[in-house]
C-alpha positions as CSV (number, residue, x, y, z in Angstrom):
1,M,0.0,0.0,0.0
2,R,1.1,3.6,-0.8
3,I,-0.4,7.0,0.0
4,Y,-0.7,9.2,-3.0
5,V,-1.2,12.9,-2.4
6,D,-2.7,15.4,-4.9
7,A,-0.1,17.8,-3.6
8,D,-1.1,20.9,-5.6
9,G,-2.4,23.2,-2.8
10,C,-2.8,20.4,-0.3
11,P,-2.5,21.7,3.3
12,V,-1.9,18.3,4.9
13,V,1.3,17.2,3.1
14,D,3.5,17.4,6.2
15,L,0.8,15.7,8.3
16,V,0.6,12.8,5.8
17,L,4.4,12.5,5.7
18,R,4.6,12.4,9.5
19,L,1.9,9.8,10.0
20,A,3.0,7.6,7.0
21,G,6.5,7.6,8.4
22,R,5.2,6.4,11.8
23,F,3.5,3.5,10.1
24,G,6.2,2.8,7.5
25,V,4.0,3.5,4.5
26,P,5.5,5.0,1.4
27,V,4.2,8.4,0.2
28,V,4.1,9.7,-3.3
29,L,3.4,13.5,-3.8
30,V,2.1,14.3,-7.3
31,C,2.1,17.9,-8.5
32,D,2.5,20.0,-11.6
33,T,5.3,22.4,-12.4
34,A,3.4,25.3,-10.7
35,H,3.7,23.6,-7.3
36,Q,7.0,21.8,-7.0
37,F,7.8,20.0,-3.8
38,H,11.1,18.8,-2.3
39,R,10.4,16.7,0.9
40,P,12.6,14.1,2.4
41,G,11.1,10.7,3.0
42,C,8.9,10.5,0.0
43,Q,8.8,10.2,-3.8
44,V,7.8,13.4,-5.7
45,I,6.4,13.2,-9.2
46,T,6.2,16.5,-11.0
47,V,4.3,16.6,-14.3
48,S,3.8,19.3,-16.9
49,K,1.3,22.0,-16.1
50,G,-2.0,21.3,-17.8
51,A,-5.7,20.7,-17.1
52,D,-5.8,17.7,-14.6
53,S,-2.3,16.5,-15.6
54,A,-1.4,15.8,-12.0
55,D,-4.8,14.1,-11.4
56,F,-4.2,11.7,-14.3
57,A,-0.6,11.0,-13.3
58,L,-1.8,10.1,-9.8
59,V,-4.8,7.9,-10.8
60,N,-2.7,6.0,-13.4
61,R,-0.3,4.9,-10.6
62,L,-2.9,3.7,-8.1
63,C,-3.3,0.1,-7.2
64,P,-6.3,-1.4,-5.3
65,G,-6.0,-0.6,-1.6
66,D,-3.8,2.5,-2.0
67,L,-4.9,5.7,-0.3
68,A,-5.2,9.0,-2.2
69,V,-5.5,12.3,-0.5
70,T,-7.4,14.9,-2.6
71,Q,-9.9,17.6,-2.4
72,D,-11.0,17.0,-6.0
73,Y,-14.3,15.1,-6.3
74,G,-13.5,14.1,-9.9
75,L,-10.2,12.6,-8.9
76,A,-11.8,10.9,-6.0
77,A,-14.3,9.3,-8.3
78,M,-11.5,8.0,-10.5
79,C,-9.7,6.7,-7.4
80,L,-12.8,4.8,-6.4
81,A,-13.0,3.2,-9.9
82,R,-9.4,2.0,-9.3
83,R,-10.5,0.5,-6.0
84,A,-8.3,2.9,-4.0
85,L,-9.4,4.8,-0.9
86,P,-9.8,8.5,-1.5
87,L,-9.6,10.7,1.5
88,S,-10.4,14.5,1.7
89,Q,-7.9,16.8,3.3
90,D,-10.6,17.3,6.0
91,G,-10.7,13.7,6.9
92,A,-13.8,12.6,5.1
93,L,-13.7,9.4,3.1
94,Y,-15.1,9.5,-0.4
95,T,-17.3,6.4,-1.0
96,Q,-19.5,4.9,-3.7
97,E,-22.4,6.1,-1.5
98,N,-21.5,9.8,-1.4
99,I,-19.5,10.5,-4.6
100,D,-22.5,11.0,-6.9
101,G,-24.0,13.6,-4.6
102,L,-20.7,15.4,-4.3
103,L,-20.2,15.4,-8.1
104,A,-23.8,16.7,-8.6
105,V,-23.1,19.6,-6.2
106,R,-19.8,20.4,-8.1
107,H,-21.7,20.3,-11.4
108,T,-24.3,22.7,-10.1
109,A,-21.7,25.1,-8.8
110,Q,-19.9,25.1,-12.2
111,K,-23.2,25.9,-13.9
112,I,-23.7,28.9,-11.6
113,R,-20.2,30.2,-12.2
114,R,-20.5,29.8,-16.0
115,S,-23.7,31.8,-16.0
116,G,-22.0,34.7,-14.2
117,G,-23.0,33.8,-10.7
118,R,-20.7,33.9,-7.7
119,L,-20.3,31.4,-4.9
120,K,-18.6,31.8,-1.6
121,G,-15.1,30.3,-1.5
122,P,-13.9,27.8,1.1
123,S,-13.5,29.0,4.7
124,K,-10.1,29.5,6.3
125,R,-8.7,26.1,7.4
126,T,-9.2,25.4,11.1
127,P,-7.2,23.2,13.5
128,K,-10.2,21.0,13.8
129,Q,-9.9,20.1,10.1
130,N,-6.3,19.0,10.7
131,E,-7.4,17.0,13.8
132,D,-10.2,15.3,11.8
133,F,-7.8,14.4,9.0
134,E,-5.2,13.1,11.4
135,R,-7.7,11.0,13.2
136,T,-9.1,9.4,10.0
137,L,-5.7,8.8,8.4
138,T,-4.4,7.2,11.6
139,S,-7.4,5.0,11.9
140,L,-7.0,3.9,8.2
141,L,-3.3,3.2,8.6
142,K,-3.9,1.1,11.8
143,E,-6.7,-0.8,10.0
144,M,-4.4,-1.4,7.0
145,Q,-1.5,-2.5,9.2
146,E,-3.8,-5.0,11.0
147,K,-5.1,-6.4,7.7
148,E,-1.5,-6.9,6.5
149,Q,-0.5,-8.7,9.7
150,I,-3.6,-10.9,9.4
151,N,-2.8,-11.7,5.8
152,G,0.8,-12.3,6.6
153,E,-0.2,-14.8,9.3
154,K,-2.6,-16.6,6.9
155,E,0.3,-17.1,4.4
156,D,2.6,-18.7,7.0
């Protein structure tokens, strides 16, 4: 299992690296040339700047069971199709049960903006959002670690 991070504008990169390091899980940061990263302890993939170039680079590398951290509902839907576990930077899991509704809201917001309407942007990030993300990611990593130990015991 690996953790892939849609790192363009992601506020939890350092938190992911810290938690993944604690659990010994490899991390891959994916960004375009507008957001280059250099962080020790992870692989960084930088792709050419372009519409969704980082998203496609990330999703094409996913394997079933990998985690993907993203705030992009479209990317989350593609991750689900690859049987990966997409996680928002606020700690919410994207699932087959909630992705259609999230995509519908995104589509409606796009229609409003295209017709000249304005929507309120996201609120300033709060410490609670970081706490929620950390709690969810820690729980997922513990769960994955336990599954790997159980599967390792079955193979013995």
